[in-house]
N, C-alpha and C positions, 0 to 999 in steps of 0.2 A: 373796638367793640364789635362783637358778632351781630349780624343782622339775621336772626333766625328765620324770618319770613322768607327771605330769598333762598336760604339754605334748604328750608323745607320744600320750597318749590322745586329746587334742583333735584332733591331726593324723590319727589313725586314723578319728575320726568324720567329718572332712572327706573323707577318701578314700572312706569307706563311702558317704556321701551322694552324692558325685560319681559313684561307680560306679552307684548306684541310679538317679540322674538319667538316665544314659546308657541303662541297660538297661530302665527301666520306661516310657520315653517320657512323662515328666511334661509336662503342658501348661501349667499355671500353678499358682501358690500365693499365698496372701495371709495376713497375720498382723495382729492388732490391735497398735496402738502401746501400748496399756495392758498392763502386765505385772502378774502376781500374784506374791506373795512365797512362797518355799518354806515347806512345812509348814503350809499354811493349809487350811481346809475345801474351798476350790475345787480345790486340787491333789489332795486326797484323792478328791473326786468325779471329777476328770478321770482319775485312775488307776483308778477303777472303770469309767468309761465306755469307755475305749479297748479293754480286753479284751472288753467286751460287743459292740462293733462286730465284732471279729474272730470271736468265737464264733457270733454270729448269721449272719455271712456264709456259714457252712457250711450254713445252712438256707434262706436266701432271698437274692435279689439286692438287696433294699432293706429297711431297717428304721431306726427312729428311737427315741431314748431321752431321757428327762428324769430327772435325778438332783438331789436337793436342792431340789426346787421345792415341797415341802410347806409348809404354813402355819407350821410351827415353825422352818423354816430361814431363814437370812438371805439376802437377795437376792444378796449378793456370792458366795455359795457355789453358787448354782444353775448347772447346766450342761445344755445341750440339744445333742444330737449325732445325726448320722445318717451312713450310708454308702449309696452306690448304685453298683451295677455295671452296665456296659453290658448291654443286654438280650439280646445274642447270645452272651454268654460263659457257660461252664459254671460250676457252683458251685465246683469246685476252683480254677479260674482266678480267680474272684471272691475267694475267701478269700485266695489268695496275694497278690493286688493290695491288698486291704484290710489285710492283715497288714503288707505292705511299707510302705504309706502310714502306718499307725499307728506303726510303728517309727521313722519319720522325723520325726514331729511335733515332738519335743523338739529335734531338730537344726535343722529349718527354722524353727520358731516357738517358741523357748524362752520359757517362762513367759508365754505369750500367753493372754489371756482368750478369744480367738477365732482360729480357723485354718481355712483351706480348702485342701485339696490335691486337685487334679484331675489324675489320670493318664489314660492312654489308655483303660484298662479299668475304672476306678472313681473315685469321688469320696468323700472323707472330710471332714466338716465339723463343727465344734462352735462354740458361742457361749455367753456367760453370760446371754443374754436369749432369750426364746422367739421364734424365727424361723419355726417350723413353719407352713406353709400361708399365709404372707404373700407375695403376689406381688411380685417384684422382677425387672425386666427390664434391669438395669444390665449393660452390656457388660463382660465379664471378659477375653475373649481373642478375637482375630481372626487369620485366616490366609488368604491368597489366593495362588494359584499365579502365577508370572510368565507362564506360557503362557496365551494368551487365544484365544478362538474368535471368528471373524467370520462363521461360518456360521449363517444364520438358523434352519435346521432344528435345529442343535445347541443353540442358545439356547432354542428352543421346547421341546425335550426337557428341558433343564435346568429351565425354568419349570414344566413339567408335573410333574417330580419334586418340586420344592419345594412345589407346591400340594398334592400327595398327602401329603408329609411333614407339612404343616401341619394335616392333617385328623385326626391322631391326637389323641384326647381325653385319653389318659393313657398312660404307659409308653413303649414303644420301638416304632419303626416303620421299616421298610426299604422303599425304592421304587427302581424303575429304569425307564428308557425308552431303548431302544437301548443305546448305550455309556455313557449317563449313569446313575450310581447315587448313592444317598445314604441317610442314616438320620437320625433325630431321636429325642430323648428328653426327657421332663420329669422333674423330681424327683418322687418318690413322694408327697410331702406336698401337692402341688398338686391342687385339684379340677379337674374337667373343663373348666370355663369358663376358669379361670386358666391351665391348660395350653395351651389354644387361643390365648389372648391372648399368651402368652409365645412360642409358635411363630410367630404372625403377625409379631411384632416381630423374631424371628430371620430370617424371610424378607426383611423389609424391609431389615434391616442387611446381609444377604448380598448383596442386589442393589445396594445403594448403595455398599457398601465394595468388593466384589469385581468388580462390573460384569460383564464377559464372560469372566472368568477360568475356566479349565477345571476348577479345583478351589477350594473355599472352605470354611472352617469359621468358625462364630461360636459362642461359648460365652457365654450370658447367665447371670445369677445362678442361675436355676432351670430352665433348659432349654438345649439345644444342637442345632445342625443342621449337617450336613456333606454335601457333594456332591462328586463327582469324575467325570472322564471316565476310562474304562478305562485302566489303566496309570499313573494319577497318584496314586492314593490311598496306595500303599505308600511313595512317596518324592516327595511334592509339593514344588515349589519354595516357598521361604519368602520373603515380600516385605513383610509388614505390619510396622509399627513395634512393635506389641505382641508379635508373634511373636519379634522380635529380643530382647525382654526375657529370654526363656529362655536364648538364646545368650549374652547379656551376663552373666546370672547364673552360667552355667557357666564363662564366661571369668573372672569375678571369683573364683569358687571355685578354679579352676585356678591363678590368679595367687597367691591367698592360700596355697594348699597348697604351690606351688612356692617362695614366699618363706619360709614357715615351715620347709620341709624344708631349704632352703639355709642358713637361720640355725642350725638344729639341727646340721647337718653341720659348719658353721664352728666352732661352740662345742665340738663333740666333738673336732675336730682341735686346737683350742687347748688343751683339757684334756689330750689325749694328748701334745702337745708340752711342756706344763708338767710332765707326769708323767715 
C-alpha cells in the first residue's frame, strides 16, 4: 500500500529545492558516491557542523571547522567543513545564502560523506577527510558567453583585468579596464602562494576555454575568476557543456516533479472514483 503522506512530503522537497535553484542562482554542486548510514557518529557530527556554518556566517564571510577529529574518535566519524561568501556581499546576505545552502544539503546530497554546493554568493563544503589548505586546481565549472569580441583593444583590456585579478594573494579582488570588469576569489584556507597558483591556472583556463568571449567564468576547486563586458554579467549567454549540466539538472528535477505530481493526481482520481 502506498503511503501518500510521505510521498507528498518528498514531492514538497522537490518543489522546494527546484524553487531554491531558480532563486539562488546555484552554479554547481557535487556529492560523494559513498554514503553513510543513519544514526551514526558521522551523521551526529554533520548535524553539529551545519548549524555552526550558519551561525558563524553572521560574524564573518569565511570560517572552517573540524569535528570528531580528536585522537579518541574513529576516522569514519570525522568531518571537516567550511563556508565562504563572496567578498563583496554583506553579512546578512552571506548568512541568508549559507543558511539556504545548508538547508538543501540533505536534499541535494542525502547521506553523502562529502558535498560541495556553490551558489552565486556563497560556497558550503564538507568532507570526511582533512582537505583544508591542500591546493587543488581541478576544474569544477566553466561558462563562456556566445558573444565574442574581435576588437584587439577590448581583448587587451580583458587580459589586463585578468592579470590584475591574478595578483591577489588571498581573499577577494575586483578589477576593471574600460567596459571590462571582473573579480576573483580564493578559498580562505589557501596560503598566499597557493592562492596565486590557483588564480594563474584560472587565467589559463579562461583564455583557453573562452577565447575571445565577452564574458567568462571558471570555478576551480579552491578559487574562481569571472570577467564580463558591461551589460553581460547580469545575463550572460550560456554555451559551455558544464554550464548545461545545471540546466539539465533542473530539467530532470522538473521532469521528476511533473511525473510524480501526475502520478499522485491519477491515483487520487482513482481513489475518488472507487469511493
